[in-house]
N, C-alpha and C positions, 0 to 999 in steps of 0.2 A: 504494500500500500504506500503510495506516495503522500508526502505531507503537503498540505495546502500552503501556498505562499503568495505573497504580494511583493511588488517591487515599489519602493519609494524613491522617487527622484527628488533628492533634497537640495536645499539651498537655492531654490529657483528665484529667490529675490536678489541673488548676487550676480546674475548673468542676464544678458538681454533676452527679451521674450522670444526673439527669433531663434536663439540658441536652444532655449527650452523646447520650442516646437520641433526643431531639428532632432534633438535628442529623443524626444517622445516618439517621433516617427521611426527613428532607427530602432529603439527598444521594442516598439510594437511589431516591427517586422521580425525580430529575432527572439522575442520572449513569448512564452505561452501564458504567463501569469499576468494578472491585472497590474497596471502601472498607475501610481498615484504621484503626481507632482506636488510637492509640499514645501512650505516654508514656515517653520515654527515662529520666528520673530514676527513675520507679517501675517500670521494666522491664515495662511492659504493652504487649502486642501486637507487640513488636519481633521476636520469633522468628517469628511467623506472617508478618509482612511480609517478613522476610528470606528465608524459605522460598519465598514466592510470587515474589519477585524472582529468586531462583536458578532457579526453574522457568521463568520467562519468558526468562532469559538462555539456558538450555539449549534452549528451543524455538526461539529466534532463531538460535542456532548451528546447529541441525539444518536450518534453512531456507537457510543460506548455500550458495553454490556451492562445489564441492570445492576450487577454487583458493583461495577466501577462507578455507576451513577450514585449509588447509595454511599459508597466510600467518599466520593467527591462531596456530596451533600453534608455528610457528617463532618468532614474536615473543614468545609466552608462554615458550617454552623459554629464549630469550635473556634475558628479564627475570629468570627464576628463577636462571639460571646467573650472572647479573651480581651477584646479592645474595649 
């Protein structure tokens, strides 16, 4: 089973927009994973990336065996209660 992945093209605020577009075009030709251009300081693309990552986590949790889900829930509950 292959692990899900995404590609983050970072620091897009530090280069011209034409360079970002060129890099995105190239990456989309060679990569099979979704690509998210982001800039943390400029708050660009972060929300979209986080939403996709959350979806991926939920999809993986849905694929887990029931015992794994129960163990995850117990450890999650313990961590929350500990704080």
